[in-house]
Every structure is written in C-alpha cells, then in structure tokens.
C-alpha positions as CSV (number, residue, x, y, z in Angstrom):
1,X,51.7,-13.0,-26.2
2,X,50.0,-9.7,-26.7
3,X,46.3,-9.4,-27.6
4,X,45.6,-7.1,-30.5
5,X,42.1,-5.7,-31.4
6,X,40.8,-5.3,-34.9
7,X,37.6,-3.9,-36.4
8,X,36.3,-4.8,-39.8
9,X,35.6,-1.9,-42.2
10,X,33.0,-3.9,-44.1
11,X,30.8,-5.6,-41.4
12,X,31.9,-3.5,-38.4
13,X,32.6,-6.5,-36.1
14,X,35.4,-6.3,-33.7
15,X,37.6,-9.2,-32.7
16,X,40.8,-9.9,-30.8
17,X,43.8,-11.9,-31.9
18,X,46.7,-13.3,-29.9
19,X,49.8,-12.5,-31.8
20,X,53.5,-12.3,-31.2
21,X,55.2,-9.0,-31.7
22,X,57.0,-10.2,-34.8
23,X,53.9,-11.8,-36.4
24,X,52.5,-10.0,-39.4
25,X,49.4,-7.8,-38.8
26,X,45.9,-9.3,-39.6
27,X,44.7,-7.9,-42.9
28,X,41.2,-9.5,-43.3
29,X,38.2,-10.0,-41.1
30,X,37.7,-13.5,-39.8
31,X,33.9,-13.2,-40.3
32,X,33.4,-11.7,-43.7
33,X,37.0,-11.4,-45.0
34,X,36.7,-7.7,-45.5
35,X,39.6,-5.3,-44.7
36,X,40.3,-4.5,-41.1
37,X,42.0,-1.8,-39.0
38,X,44.0,-2.2,-35.8
39,X,42.4,-0.6,-32.8
40,X,44.3,1.2,-30.0
41,X,43.2,-0.3,-26.7
42,X,43.7,0.9,-23.1
43,X,46.7,-0.6,-21.3
44,X,46.2,-2.7,-18.2
45,X,49.7,-1.9,-17.0
46,X,49.6,-0.5,-13.5
47,X,52.5,-0.2,-11.0
48,X,51.4,-1.4,-7.6
49,X,53.1,-1.6,-4.2
50,X,56.5,-0.4,-3.2
51,X,59.6,-0.4,-5.3
52,X,61.6,2.0,-7.4
53,X,58.6,3.8,-8.9
54,X,57.0,4.6,-5.5
55,X,60.2,5.4,-3.6
56,X,62.5,6.9,-6.3
57,X,60.3,8.4,-8.9
58,X,56.5,8.6,-8.2
59,X,56.8,9.4,-4.5
60,X,58.9,12.4,-4.8
61,X,57.4,15.7,-3.7
62,X,58.2,19.3,-4.4
63,X,60.6,21.0,-1.9
64,X,58.9,22.5,1.1
65,X,59.7,26.0,0.1
66,X,57.8,25.6,-3.2
67,X,54.6,24.1,-1.8
68,X,54.0,26.4,1.1
69,X,52.5,29.8,0.5
70,X,54.3,32.6,2.3
71,X,52.0,34.2,4.8
72,X,52.4,37.9,5.6
73,X,54.2,38.6,8.8
74,X,51.8,39.4,11.7
75,X,52.1,42.8,13.3
76,X,53.3,42.5,16.9
77,X,50.9,43.5,19.6
78,X,51.7,46.8,21.3
79,X,53.8,46.3,24.5
80,X,51.9,47.1,27.7
81,X,52.7,50.4,29.4
82,X,55.0,49.6,32.4
83,X,54.9,53.1,34.0
84,X,51.8,52.2,36.1
85,X,53.3,49.1,37.7
86,X,54.6,49.3,41.3
87,X,58.1,48.2,40.3
88,X,58.5,51.1,37.9
89,X,57.6,53.6,40.7
90,X,60.1,52.1,43.1
91,X,62.9,52.6,40.5
92,X,62.0,56.3,40.1
93,X,62.0,57.0,43.8
C-alpha cells in the first residue's frame, strides 16, 4: 500500500496515511480535524543493477562521431633534403 503525506491547514502538523490507490483521499486532520492538503513527496524508486534499463536504455551512448571533437589536421614536417646524401651523388655520377 502506498504512503500518502498530508499537512493540516489549521494546525500545520504533517502526517502520513497508508492508503490504497482506490481509497478516498483524507479530508480532515487526525489531530484537530481541520482541513488538509495532500503533499507531493520524493519517490524512493531507483533502478539498480543490470537489466533492460542499464543495457537497453540508460546505458546507450552517443555515436562516436558526435562525441569526439574534430581536431585540425597537423601540417606535415618538411621532408629532409636528399641531395647531400652519398646515395644521391652516386646516382648523378
């Protein structure tokens, strides 16, 4: 059964009530019988471990092309001058 939280508009006290989903909402404070309002509380629902969420939905990553930043192409280093090498002089002779 879900737990619902209420706060009294008259005395300001808060309280929790175990209610079925189809049960009627509480309309009066259990302390002073004043009117109440239903509070929104944080959910304790958390998916843990493996399973469809981790493998099929939550674990998906963007394609590699979208996540990498394109780096500018590096300029190639100038080629060494081969005219001074001994093999180049033998070819000329």
